[in-house]
GUGUDO-131401 format. One record per atom (N, C-alpha, C, O, CB): atom name; residue in one letter; y, z, x; residue number from 1. Coordinates in Angstrom, 1 decimal, always signed. Glycine has a CB too. Example, Ala and Ser with C-alpha at 12.3 -4.5 7.8 and 13.67 -1.06 7.14 Angstrom:
atomo|residuo|py|pz|px|num
N|A|-5.7|+7.8|+13.2|1;
CA|A|-4.5|+7.8|+12.3|1;
C|A|-3.3|+7.8|+13.2|1;
O|A|-3.3|+8.5|+14.2|1;
CB|A|-4.5|+9.0|+11.3|1;
N|S|-2.2|+7.1|+12.8|2;
CA|S|-1.1|+7.1|+13.7|2;
C|S|+0.0|+7.9|+12.9|2;
O|S|+1.1|+8.0|+13.4|2;
CB|S|-0.6|+5.7|+14.1|2;
// end
This chain:
atomo|residuo|py|pz|px|num
N|M|-151.9|+106.7|+32.7|1;
CA|M|-150.4|+105.7|+33.2|1;
C|M|-151.4|+104.7|+33.6|1;
O|M|-152.2|+105.0|+34.6|1;
CB|M|-149.1|+106.3|+34.7|1;
N|T|-151.6|+103.4|+32.9|2;
CA|T|-152.2|+102.6|+33.3|2;
C|T|-152.0|+101.6|+34.9|2;
O|T|-150.9|+101.1|+35.1|2;
CB|T|-152.1|+102.1|+32.2|2;
N|I|-153.1|+101.4|+36.0|3;
CA|I|-152.6|+101.0|+37.0|3;
C|I|-153.1|+99.4|+36.8|3;
O|I|-154.3|+99.1|+36.3|3;
CB|I|-152.9|+101.8|+38.3|3;
N|I|-151.9|+98.2|+37.3|4;
CA|I|-152.4|+96.3|+37.1|4;
C|I|-152.7|+96.3|+38.4|4;
O|I|-151.9|+96.7|+39.3|4;
CB|I|-151.1|+94.8|+36.6|4;
N|V|-153.9|+95.8|+38.6|5;
CA|V|-153.8|+95.0|+39.9|5;
C|V|-153.6|+93.7|+39.6|5;
O|V|-154.3|+93.3|+38.6|5;
CB|V|-154.9|+95.1|+40.9|5;
N|Y|-152.5|+92.7|+40.4|6;
CA|Y|-152.4|+91.2|+40.0|6;
C|Y|-152.8|+90.9|+41.4|6;
O|Y|-152.7|+91.4|+42.5|6;
CB|Y|-151.0|+90.5|+39.5|6;
N|G|-153.5|+89.6|+40.7|7;
CA|G|-154.5|+88.3|+42.3|7;
C|G|-155.1|+87.5|+41.7|7;
O|G|-155.2|+87.2|+40.5|7;
CB|G|-156.0|+88.9|+43.3|7;
N|I|-155.4|+87.1|+42.4|8;
CA|I|-157.0|+85.8|+42.9|8;
C|I|-157.9|+87.1|+43.4|8;
O|I|-157.7|+88.1|+44.1|8;
CB|I|-156.6|+84.2|+44.7|8;
N|A|-159.2|+86.4|+42.5|9;
CA|A|-160.8|+87.5|+43.3|9;
C|A|-160.7|+87.0|+43.9|9;
O|A|-160.0|+87.4|+44.8|9;
CB|A|-162.5|+87.8|+43.1|9;
N|N|-161.2|+85.6|+44.0|10;
CA|N|-161.2|+85.5|+45.8|10;
C|N|-160.5|+85.4|+46.9|10;
O|N|-160.6|+84.4|+47.6|10;
CB|N|-161.6|+84.7|+46.2|10;
N|C|-159.6|+86.4|+47.3|11;
CA|C|-158.4|+86.5|+47.9|11;
C|C|-159.5|+88.0|+49.0|11;
O|C|-160.2|+88.9|+48.5|11;
CB|C|-156.7|+86.9|+46.6|11;
N|D|-159.3|+87.9|+50.1|12;
CA|D|-159.6|+88.7|+50.7|12;
C|D|-158.9|+90.1|+50.7|12;
O|D|-159.6|+91.1|+50.6|12;
CB|D|-159.7|+88.1|+51.6|12;
N|T|-157.9|+90.2|+50.7|13;
CA|T|-156.8|+90.7|+50.5|13;
C|T|-156.8|+91.6|+49.5|13;
O|T|-156.8|+92.8|+49.5|13;
CB|T|-155.9|+89.8|+50.3|13;
N|V|-156.8|+90.8|+48.4|14;
CA|V|-157.7|+91.6|+47.0|14;
C|V|-158.8|+92.4|+46.9|14;
O|V|-159.0|+93.5|+46.3|14;
CB|V|-158.3|+90.7|+46.1|14;
N|R|-159.5|+91.7|+47.8|15;
CA|R|-161.3|+92.3|+47.9|15;
C|R|-161.2|+93.8|+48.6|15;
O|R|-162.1|+94.7|+48.8|15;
CB|R|-162.5|+91.0|+49.0|15;
N|K|-160.0|+93.7|+49.1|16;
CA|K|-160.3|+95.0|+50.1|16;
C|K|-158.9|+95.8|+49.6|16;
O|K|-158.5|+96.9|+49.9|16;
CB|K|-160.4|+94.6|+52.3|16;
N|A|-158.3|+95.0|+48.6|17;
CA|A|-157.1|+96.4|+47.8|17;
C|A|-158.7|+97.0|+46.3|17;
O|A|-158.9|+98.1|+45.9|17;
CB|A|-154.7|+95.2|+46.4|17;
N|R|-159.4|+96.0|+46.0|18;
CA|R|-160.3|+96.5|+44.9|18;
C|R|-161.1|+97.4|+45.2|18;
O|R|-161.5|+98.4|+44.5|18;
CB|R|-160.9|+95.5|+44.3|18;
N|A|-161.6|+96.8|+46.8|19;
CA|A|-163.0|+98.0|+47.0|19;
C|A|-162.1|+99.7|+47.3|19;
O|A|-162.5|+100.9|+47.0|19;
CB|A|-164.3|+97.4|+48.9|19;
N|W|-161.0|+99.2|+48.0|20;
CA|W|-160.3|+100.6|+48.2|20;
C|W|-160.4|+101.6|+46.8|20;
O|W|-160.9|+102.7|+46.6|20;
CB|W|-158.6|+100.4|+48.6|20;
N|L|-159.7|+100.6|+46.0|21;
CA|L|-159.7|+101.3|+44.5|21;
C|L|-161.1|+102.1|+43.7|21;
O|L|-161.4|+103.2|+43.2|21;
CB|L|-159.2|+100.2|+43.6|21;
N|D|-161.6|+100.7|+44.0|22;
CA|D|-163.2|+101.6|+43.6|22;
C|D|-164.0|+102.8|+44.0|22;
O|D|-164.6|+103.4|+43.2|22;
CB|D|-164.2|+101.0|+43.9|22;
N|A|-163.8|+103.2|+45.8|23;
CA|A|-164.0|+104.1|+46.8|23;
C|A|-163.6|+105.3|+46.4|23;
O|A|-164.3|+106.3|+46.5|23;
CB|A|-163.5|+103.7|+47.8|23;
N|H|-162.2|+105.0|+45.8|24;
CA|H|-161.9|+106.2|+45.7|24;
C|H|-161.6|+106.5|+44.1|24;
O|H|-160.6|+107.1|+43.8|24;
CB|H|-160.8|+106.5|+46.7|24;
N|H|-162.4|+106.0|+43.2|25;
CA|H|-162.3|+106.0|+42.0|25;
C|H|-161.0|+105.8|+41.3|25;
O|H|-161.0|+106.7|+40.4|25;
CB|H|-162.7|+106.9|+41.8|25;
N|V|-160.1|+105.1|+41.2|26;
CA|V|-159.2|+105.0|+40.8|26;
C|V|-159.5|+103.6|+39.8|26;
O|V|-160.0|+102.6|+40.0|26;
CB|V|-158.1|+105.1|+41.8|26;
N|T|-159.0|+104.0|+38.8|27;
CA|T|-159.7|+102.8|+37.4|27;
C|T|-158.0|+102.2|+37.9|27;
O|T|-157.0|+102.6|+38.5|27;
CB|T|-160.1|+103.5|+35.0|27;
N|Y|-158.4|+100.8|+36.9|28;
CA|Y|-156.9|+100.7|+37.5|28;
C|Y|-157.9|+98.8|+36.5|28;
O|Y|-159.0|+98.5|+36.9|28;
CB|Y|-156.3|+101.3|+39.9|28;
N|R|-157.0|+98.1|+35.5|29;
CA|R|-156.8|+96.5|+35.2|29;
C|R|-156.4|+95.7|+35.8|29;
O|R|-155.3|+95.7|+36.4|29;
CB|R|-156.1|+96.1|+34.4|29;
N|F|-157.7|+94.7|+35.9|30;
CA|F|-157.5|+93.3|+37.1|30;
C|F|-157.4|+92.6|+36.4|30;
O|F|-158.1|+92.3|+35.4|30;
CB|F|-158.6|+92.8|+38.3|30;
N|H|-155.7|+91.6|+37.0|31;
CA|H|-155.2|+90.3|+36.0|31;
C|H|-155.1|+89.5|+37.1|31;
O|H|-154.4|+89.7|+38.0|31;
CB|H|-153.7|+90.3|+35.1|31;
N|D|-156.4|+88.0|+36.9|32;
CA|D|-156.6|+86.9|+37.7|32;
C|D|-155.4|+86.0|+37.5|32;
O|D|-155.0|+85.7|+36.4|32;
CB|D|-157.8|+86.2|+37.3|32;
N|Y|-154.9|+85.5|+38.7|33;
CA|Y|-154.0|+84.6|+37.7|33;
C|Y|-154.7|+83.4|+37.6|33;
O|Y|-154.5|+82.7|+36.6|33;
CB|Y|-152.4|+84.1|+38.3|33;
N|K|-155.5|+83.2|+38.3|34;
CA|K|-156.4|+82.0|+38.2|34;
C|K|-156.6|+81.8|+36.6|34;
O|K|-156.3|+80.9|+35.9|34;
CB|K|-157.8|+82.3|+38.9|34;
N|K|-157.2|+83.0|+36.6|35;
CA|K|-158.0|+83.0|+35.1|35;
C|K|-156.6|+83.4|+33.7|35;
O|K|-156.4|+82.8|+32.7|35;
CB|K|-159.6|+84.7|+35.2|35;
N|A|-156.3|+84.2|+34.0|36;
CA|A|-155.2|+84.7|+33.3|36;
C|A|-153.6|+83.9|+32.6|36;
O|A|-153.0|+83.8|+31.6|36;
CB|A|-154.9|+85.5|+34.1|36;
N|G|-153.6|+83.7|+34.2|37;
CA|G|-152.0|+83.0|+34.7|37;
C|G|-151.2|+83.9|+35.1|37;
O|G|-151.8|+85.0|+35.2|37;
CB|G|-151.0|+82.3|+33.7|37;
N|V|-149.6|+83.7|+35.5|38;
CA|V|-148.9|+84.5|+35.9|38;
C|V|-148.4|+84.7|+35.2|38;
O|V|-148.0|+83.8|+34.5|38;
CB|V|-148.3|+84.4|+36.6|38;
N|D|-148.1|+86.8|+34.4|39;
CA|D|-147.5|+87.9|+33.5|39;
C|D|-146.2|+87.7|+34.1|39;
O|D|-146.0|+88.3|+35.2|39;
CB|D|-148.2|+89.6|+33.6|39;
N|S|-145.1|+86.8|+33.5|40;
CA|S|-143.8|+86.5|+34.5|40;
C|S|-143.3|+87.6|+33.9|40;
O|S|-142.2|+87.1|+33.8|40;
CB|S|-142.8|+85.0|+34.5|40;
N|A|-143.1|+88.9|+33.2|41;
CA|A|-142.2|+89.9|+32.9|41;
C|A|-143.1|+91.3|+34.2|41;
O|A|-142.4|+92.1|+34.8|41;
CB|A|-142.2|+90.2|+30.9|41;
N|A|-144.6|+91.1|+34.2|42;
CA|A|-144.7|+91.6|+35.0|42;
C|A|-144.0|+91.1|+37.1|42;
O|A|-143.9|+92.0|+37.9|42;
CB|A|-146.0|+91.6|+34.5|42;
N|L|-143.8|+89.7|+37.3|43;
CA|L|-143.9|+89.2|+38.2|43;
C|L|-142.0|+89.4|+38.2|43;
O|L|-141.4|+89.4|+39.2|43;
CB|L|-144.9|+87.7|+38.3|43;
N|G|-141.4|+89.6|+37.2|44;
CA|G|-139.9|+89.5|+36.7|44;
C|G|-139.5|+91.3|+37.5|44;
O|G|-138.6|+91.6|+38.2|44;
CB|G|-139.7|+89.2|+34.4|44;
N|R|-140.8|+92.4|+36.9|45;
CA|R|-140.5|+93.4|+37.8|45;
C|R|-141.1|+93.6|+39.3|45;
O|R|-141.2|+94.6|+39.9|45;
CB|R|-140.8|+94.4|+37.1|45;
N|A|-141.3|+93.1|+39.5|46;
CA|A|-142.1|+92.8|+40.9|46;
C|A|-140.8|+92.5|+41.6|46;
O|A|-140.3|+93.1|+42.6|46;
CB|A|-143.4|+91.4|+40.9|46;
N|V|-140.2|+91.4|+41.2|47;
CA|V|-138.9|+90.5|+42.4|47;
C|V|-137.6|+91.9|+41.6|47;
O|V|-136.4|+92.0|+42.1|47;
CB|V|-138.4|+87.6|+41.8|47;
N|D|-137.9|+92.7|+40.4|48;
CA|D|-136.8|+93.3|+40.4|48;
C|D|-137.0|+94.1|+41.6|48;
O|D|-136.4|+94.3|+42.6|48;
CB|D|-136.5|+93.9|+39.1|48;
N|R|-138.2|+94.7|+41.0|49;
CA|R|-138.3|+96.0|+42.3|49;
C|R|-138.1|+95.7|+44.0|49;
O|R|-137.2|+96.2|+44.7|49;
CB|R|-140.0|+96.6|+42.2|49;
N|L|-139.4|+94.8|+44.6|50;
CA|L|-139.1|+94.4|+45.8|50;
C|L|-138.0|+93.6|+46.3|50;
O|L|-137.6|+93.9|+47.4|50;
CB|L|-140.0|+93.9|+46.1|50;
N|G|-137.3|+92.4|+45.6|51;
CA|G|-136.4|+91.1|+46.0|51;
C|G|-138.0|+90.3|+45.9|51;
O|G|-139.1|+90.8|+45.9|51;
CB|G|-135.2|+91.1|+47.8|51;
N|W|-137.5|+89.0|+45.8|52;
CA|W|-137.9|+88.3|+45.5|52;
C|W|-138.9|+87.7|+47.4|52;
O|W|-140.1|+87.3|+47.5|52;
CB|W|-136.8|+87.7|+44.6|52;
N|E|-138.0|+87.9|+48.2|53;
CA|E|-138.5|+88.1|+49.3|53;
C|E|-139.6|+88.1|+50.0|53;
O|E|-140.3|+87.5|+50.7|53;
CB|E|-138.2|+88.7|+49.4|53;
N|K|-139.5|+89.5|+49.2|54;
CA|K|-141.4|+90.2|+49.7|54;
C|K|-142.5|+90.3|+49.0|54;
O|K|-143.5|+90.9|+49.1|54;
CB|K|-141.5|+91.6|+49.9|54;
N|V|-142.0|+89.5|+48.1|55;
CA|V|-143.2|+88.6|+46.5|55;
C|V|-143.6|+87.3|+46.7|55;
O|V|-144.5|+86.6|+46.1|55;
CB|V|-142.2|+88.3|+44.7|55;
N|L|-143.1|+87.0|+47.4|56;
CA|L|-142.7|+85.2|+47.3|56;
C|L|-143.6|+85.1|+48.9|56;
O|L|-142.9|+85.0|+49.9|56;
CB|L|-140.4|+84.6|+47.3|56;
N|N|-144.8|+85.2|+49.1|57;
CA|N|-145.5|+84.6|+50.3|57;
C|N|-145.1|+82.8|+50.5|57;
O|N|-145.4|+81.7|+50.0|57;
CB|N|-147.3|+84.9|+50.2|57;
N|R|-144.3|+83.6|+51.5|58;
CA|R|-143.8|+82.2|+52.7|58;
C|R|-144.6|+82.2|+54.0|58;
O|R|-143.9|+81.8|+54.9|58;
CB|R|-142.2|+82.4|+53.4|58;
N|Q|-145.6|+82.4|+54.2|59;
CA|Q|-146.5|+82.5|+55.1|59;
C|Q|-147.9|+81.5|+54.5|59;
O|Q|-148.4|+80.6|+55.2|59;
CB|Q|-146.7|+84.1|+55.3|59;
N|G|-148.2|+81.8|+53.4|60;
CA|G|-149.4|+81.2|+52.9|60;
C|G|-149.6|+79.4|+53.0|60;
O|G|-148.5|+79.0|+52.7|60;
CB|G|-149.3|+81.7|+51.3|60;
N|T|-150.3|+78.6|+53.1|61;
CA|T|-150.8|+77.3|+53.1|61;
C|T|-150.1|+76.6|+51.6|61;
O|T|-150.0|+75.4|+51.4|61;
CB|T|-152.5|+77.3|+53.1|61;
N|T|-149.7|+78.0|+50.6|62;
CA|T|-149.9|+77.1|+48.5|62;
C|T|-148.3|+77.3|+49.5|62;
O|T|-147.7|+76.7|+48.7|62;
CB|T|-150.6|+78.2|+46.1|62;
N|F|-147.3|+77.7|+50.5|63;
CA|F|-145.8|+77.3|+49.8|63;
C|F|-145.6|+76.3|+51.4|63;
O|F|-144.7|+75.5|+51.4|63;
CB|F|-144.2|+79.0|+49.4|63;
N|R|-146.3|+76.4|+52.2|64;
CA|R|-145.8|+75.8|+53.7|64;
C|R|-146.3|+74.4|+52.7|64;
O|R|-145.7|+73.4|+53.0|64;
CB|R|-146.9|+76.3|+55.8|64;
N|K|-146.9|+74.2|+51.8|65;
CA|K|-147.5|+72.5|+51.7|65;
C|K|-146.4|+72.0|+50.8|65;
O|K|-146.1|+70.9|+50.3|65;
CB|K|-149.3|+72.2|+50.7|65;
N|L|-145.9|+73.0|+50.8|66;
CA|L|-145.0|+72.5|+49.1|66;
C|L|-143.4|+71.4|+50.1|66;
O|L|-143.1|+71.5|+51.2|66;
CB|L|-144.0|+75.0|+47.7|66;
N|P|-143.0|+70.6|+49.0|67;
CA|P|-142.1|+69.6|+49.8|67;
C|P|-141.1|+70.8|+50.1|67;
O|P|-141.0|+71.9|+49.7|67;
CB|P|-141.3|+68.3|+48.8|67;
N|E|-140.4|+69.9|+51.4|68;
CA|E|-138.7|+71.0|+52.4|68;
C|E|-138.2|+71.1|+51.0|68;
O|E|-137.6|+72.1|+50.6|68;
CB|E|-137.2|+69.9|+53.9|68;
N|S|-138.2|+69.8|+50.1|69;
CA|S|-136.8|+70.1|+48.9|69;
C|S|-137.1|+71.1|+48.4|69;
O|S|-136.0|+71.7|+48.2|69;
CB|S|-136.5|+69.2|+47.6|69;
N|E|-138.5|+71.9|+47.7|70;
CA|E|-138.1|+72.9|+47.6|70;
C|E|-138.4|+73.8|+47.5|70;
O|E|-138.5|+74.3|+46.4|70;
CB|E|-137.8|+73.0|+47.3|70;
N|R|-138.6|+74.5|+49.1|71;
CA|R|-138.8|+75.4|+49.8|71;
C|R|-137.3|+75.6|+50.6|71;
O|R|-137.2|+76.2|+51.7|71;
CB|R|-140.0|+75.0|+50.6|71;
N|A|-136.3|+75.2|+49.9|72;
CA|A|-135.0|+75.0|+50.5|72;
C|A|-134.2|+75.7|+49.6|72;
O|A|-134.5|+75.8|+48.4|72;
CB|A|-134.7|+73.6|+50.6|72;
N|D|-132.7|+76.5|+50.4|73;
CA|D|-132.4|+77.1|+50.0|73;
C|D|-132.9|+77.8|+48.4|73;
O|D|-132.5|+77.4|+47.3|73;
CB|D|-131.4|+76.7|+50.3|73;
N|L|-133.3|+78.2|+48.6|74;
CA|L|-134.2|+79.5|+47.9|74;
C|L|-133.0|+80.9|+47.6|74;
O|L|-132.1|+81.5|+48.2|74;
CB|L|-135.6|+80.0|+49.4|74;
N|D|-133.6|+80.9|+46.1|75;
CA|D|-132.9|+82.2|+45.4|75;
C|D|-134.1|+82.4|+44.6|75;
O|D|-135.3|+82.0|+44.7|75;
CB|D|-131.4|+82.0|+44.5|75;
N|R|-133.4|+83.6|+43.5|76;
CA|R|-134.3|+84.0|+43.5|76;
C|R|-135.0|+83.3|+42.0|76;
O|R|-136.2|+83.6|+41.8|76;
CB|R|-134.1|+85.3|+43.8|76;
N|S|-134.4|+82.5|+41.1|77;
CA|S|-134.7|+81.8|+40.3|77;
C|S|-135.2|+80.6|+40.6|77;
O|S|-135.9|+80.0|+39.8|77;
CB|S|-133.9|+81.7|+39.7|77;
N|R|-135.1|+80.0|+41.9|78;
CA|R|-136.3|+79.4|+42.8|78;
C|R|-137.4|+79.8|+42.2|78;
O|R|-138.0|+79.6|+41.2|78;
CB|R|-136.4|+79.9|+44.3|78;
N|A|-137.4|+80.6|+43.6|79;
CA|A|-138.3|+81.8|+43.9|79;
C|A|-139.3|+82.2|+42.8|79;
O|A|-140.5|+82.6|+43.0|79;
CB|A|-137.4|+82.9|+44.1|79;
N|M|-139.0|+82.1|+41.8|80;
CA|M|-139.5|+83.1|+40.4|80;
C|M|-140.6|+81.1|+40.0|80;
O|M|-141.8|+80.8|+39.8|80;
CB|M|-137.3|+84.0|+38.6|80;
N|A|-139.5|+80.4|+40.1|81;
CA|A|-140.0|+79.2|+39.7|81;
C|A|-141.9|+78.7|+40.6|81;
O|A|-143.1|+78.4|+40.4|81;
CB|A|-138.5|+78.1|+40.2|81;
N|I|-141.2|+78.8|+41.3|82;
CA|I|-142.0|+78.1|+42.6|82;
C|I|-143.8|+79.1|+42.4|82;
O|I|-144.9|+78.6|+42.4|82;
CB|I|-140.9|+78.8|+44.7|82;
N|M|-143.4|+80.8|+42.1|83;
CA|M|-144.7|+81.5|+42.1|83;
C|M|-145.2|+81.2|+40.4|83;
O|M|-146.4|+81.2|+40.0|83;
CB|M|-144.5|+83.3|+42.5|83;
N|Q|-144.2|+81.2|+39.8|84;
CA|Q|-144.9|+81.0|+38.5|84;
C|Q|-145.7|+79.5|+38.4|84;
O|Q|-146.9|+79.4|+38.0|84;
CB|Q|-143.8|+81.2|+37.1|84;
N|A|-144.8|+78.3|+39.0|85;
CA|A|-145.9|+77.6|+39.4|85;
C|A|-147.1|+77.7|+40.2|85;
O|A|-148.3|+77.3|+39.9|85;
CB|A|-145.6|+76.8|+39.8|85;
N|H|-146.9|+78.0|+40.8|86;
CA|H|-148.5|+78.3|+41.9|86;
C|H|-148.6|+79.5|+42.5|86;
O|H|-148.1|+79.8|+43.5|86;
CB|H|-148.8|+77.4|+43.4|86;
N|P|-149.6|+80.4|+41.2|87;
CA|P|-149.6|+81.5|+41.9|87;
C|P|-150.3|+82.0|+42.9|87;
O|P|-150.6|+83.2|+43.0|87;
CB|P|-149.7|+82.1|+41.4|87;
N|S|-150.7|+81.0|+43.9|88;
CA|S|-151.2|+81.5|+45.6|88;
C|S|-149.8|+81.6|+46.3|88;
O|S|-149.6|+82.4|+47.3|88;
CB|S|-152.3|+80.0|+46.7|88;
N|A|-149.2|+81.2|+46.0|89;
CA|A|-147.5|+81.8|+47.0|89;
C|A|-146.8|+83.0|+46.2|89;
O|A|-145.6|+83.0|+46.0|89;
CB|A|-146.0|+80.2|+46.9|89;
N|I|-147.5|+83.8|+45.8|90;
CA|I|-147.2|+85.7|+45.3|90;
C|I|-148.4|+86.4|+46.5|90;
O|I|-149.6|+86.4|+46.7|90;
CB|I|-147.9|+86.1|+42.9|90;
N|K|-147.3|+87.0|+47.1|91;
CA|K|-148.2|+87.9|+47.8|91;
C|K|-149.3|+88.7|+46.9|91;
O|K|-149.1|+89.0|+45.7|91;
CB|K|-147.4|+88.8|+48.7|91;
N|R|-150.1|+89.0|+47.6|92;
CA|R|-151.4|+89.6|+47.1|92;
C|R|-151.6|+90.7|+47.8|92;
O|R|-151.5|+90.8|+49.0|92;
CB|R|-152.5|+88.8|+47.1|92;
N|P|-152.1|+91.7|+46.5|93;
CA|P|-152.1|+91.3|+45.8|93;
C|P|-150.8|+92.4|+45.2|93;
O|P|-150.3|+93.4|+45.7|93;
CB|P|-153.4|+91.1|+45.5|93;
N|L|-150.7|+91.6|+43.9|94;
CA|L|-149.0|+93.0|+43.1|94;
C|L|-149.8|+94.0|+42.7|94;
O|L|-150.4|+93.7|+41.7|94;
CB|L|-147.8|+92.5|+41.2|94;
N|L|-150.1|+95.5|+43.0|95;
CA|L|-150.2|+96.4|+42.5|95;
C|L|-148.5|+97.1|+41.6|95;
O|L|-147.4|+97.5|+42.0|95;
CB|L|-150.8|+97.1|+43.6|95;
N|E|-149.4|+97.0|+39.7|96;
CA|E|-147.6|+98.3|+39.1|96;
C|E|-149.0|+99.1|+38.9|96;
O|E|-150.2|+98.8|+38.7|96;
CB|E|-146.0|+97.9|+37.1|96;
N|H|-148.2|+100.6|+38.9|97;
CA|H|-148.6|+101.7|+38.4|97;
C|H|-147.0|+102.4|+38.1|97;
O|H|-146.2|+102.9|+38.9|97;
CB|H|-149.6|+102.4|+39.4|97;
N|G|-147.0|+102.4|+37.0|98;
CA|G|-146.2|+102.9|+36.4|98;
C|G|-144.6|+102.3|+37.2|98;
O|G|-144.8|+101.2|+37.6|98;
CB|G|-146.7|+104.6|+36.4|98;
N|A|-143.5|+102.7|+37.4|99;
CA|A|-142.4|+103.0|+38.0|99;
C|A|-142.5|+101.6|+39.8|99;
O|A|-141.8|+100.8|+40.4|99;
CB|A|-142.4|+105.1|+38.3|99;
N|V|-144.0|+102.0|+39.6|100;
CA|V|-143.9|+101.6|+41.4|100;
C|V|-144.6|+100.3|+41.5|100;
O|V|-145.4|+100.1|+40.7|100;
CB|V|-144.7|+102.7|+42.5|100;
N|V|-144.4|+99.5|+42.4|101;
CA|V|-144.3|+97.9|+42.3|101;
C|V|-144.6|+97.7|+44.3|101;
O|V|-143.8|+97.4|+45.2|101;
CB|V|-142.1|+97.2|+41.4|101;
N|E|-146.0|+97.9|+44.6|102;
CA|E|-146.4|+97.3|+45.5|102;
C|E|-147.3|+95.7|+46.3|102;
O|E|-148.5|+95.5|+46.1|102;
CB|E|-146.6|+98.2|+45.4|102;
N|A|-146.7|+94.9|+47.0|103;
CA|A|-147.1|+93.5|+47.2|103;
C|A|-147.5|+93.9|+48.4|103;
O|A|-146.6|+94.5|+49.1|103;
CB|A|-146.2|+92.2|+47.2|103;
N|G|-148.9|+93.8|+48.8|104;
CA|G|-150.2|+93.5|+49.6|104;
C|G|-150.6|+95.0|+49.7|104;
O|G|-150.3|+96.0|+49.1|104;
CB|G|-150.0|+92.8|+51.3|104;
N|F|-151.5|+94.5|+50.7|105;
CA|F|-152.5|+95.5|+50.7|105;
C|F|-152.6|+96.8|+51.7|105;
O|F|-153.3|+96.4|+52.7|105;
CB|F|-153.6|+94.7|+50.9|105;
N|S|-152.3|+97.9|+51.8|106;
CA|S|-152.4|+99.2|+53.4|106;
C|S|-153.4|+100.5|+52.3|106;
O|S|-153.3|+101.2|+51.3|106;
CB|S|-149.9|+100.3|+54.1|106;
N|A|-154.2|+100.3|+53.3|107;
CA|A|-154.8|+101.4|+53.1|107;
C|A|-154.1|+103.2|+53.1|107;
O|A|-154.4|+104.2|+52.4|107;
CB|A|-155.7|+101.2|+54.0|107;
N|D|-153.3|+103.1|+54.0|108;
CA|D|-152.5|+104.2|+54.1|108;
C|D|-151.1|+104.4|+52.7|108;
O|D|-150.5|+105.4|+52.3|108;
CB|D|-151.8|+103.9|+55.8|108;
N|R|-151.0|+103.5|+52.3|109;
CA|R|-149.8|+103.8|+51.6|109;
C|R|-150.9|+103.7|+49.9|109;
O|R|-150.4|+104.5|+49.1|109;
CB|R|-148.1|+102.5|+51.9|109;
N|Y|-152.0|+103.0|+49.6|110;
CA|Y|-152.9|+103.3|+48.6|110;
C|Y|-152.9|+105.0|+48.9|110;
O|Y|-152.5|+105.8|+48.0|110;
CB|Y|-154.3|+102.3|+48.8|110;
N|A|-153.2|+105.3|+49.6|111;
CA|A|-153.8|+106.7|+49.8|111;
C|A|-152.5|+108.1|+49.7|111;
O|A|-152.7|+109.3|+49.5|111;
CB|A|-154.7|+106.7|+51.5|111;
N|E|-151.7|+107.5|+50.0|112;
CA|E|-150.6|+108.4|+49.7|112;
C|E|-149.8|+108.3|+48.0|112;
O|E|-149.2|+109.2|+47.4|112;
CB|E|-149.6|+108.1|+51.0|112;
N|L|-150.0|+106.7|+47.8|113;
CA|L|-150.3|+107.0|+46.1|113;
C|L|-151.2|+107.5|+45.2|113;
O|L|-150.9|+107.8|+44.1|113;
CB|L|-150.3|+106.2|+45.5|113;
N|F|-152.5|+107.5|+45.7|114;
CA|F|-153.4|+107.9|+44.9|114;
C|F|-153.8|+109.4|+45.4|114;
O|F|-153.3|+110.4|+44.9|114;
CB|F|-154.5|+107.0|+44.9|114;
N|D|-154.7|+109.3|+46.6|115;
CA|D|-155.4|+110.4|+46.8|115;
C|D|-155.2|+111.8|+47.2|115;
O|D|-156.1|+112.6|+47.3|115;
CB|D|-156.1|+110.1|+47.4|115;
// end
């Protein structure tokens, strides 16, 4: 089963997740939003499984710099549009492993999944 890590290569949290996977000899494919764009189907699966509220990174500067009119009255459709237009507004990394989708990095959670 293919493990895919979605994110941005220069993101510290993505680097930590990839370093953990490499150190534990977990084979994965990395999908860089900056080079390959947002995989709309994968983003949709993450939102379906986790909810847009968990996938949208409202704490990051990308989201906070958006005009108030774009940040107000969010729903699934509007959140998806923001994340597709601004990949940095997606919580990173997103990890997809079969039916499992994780947003963000936790060494403990990765250990549960892969050790």
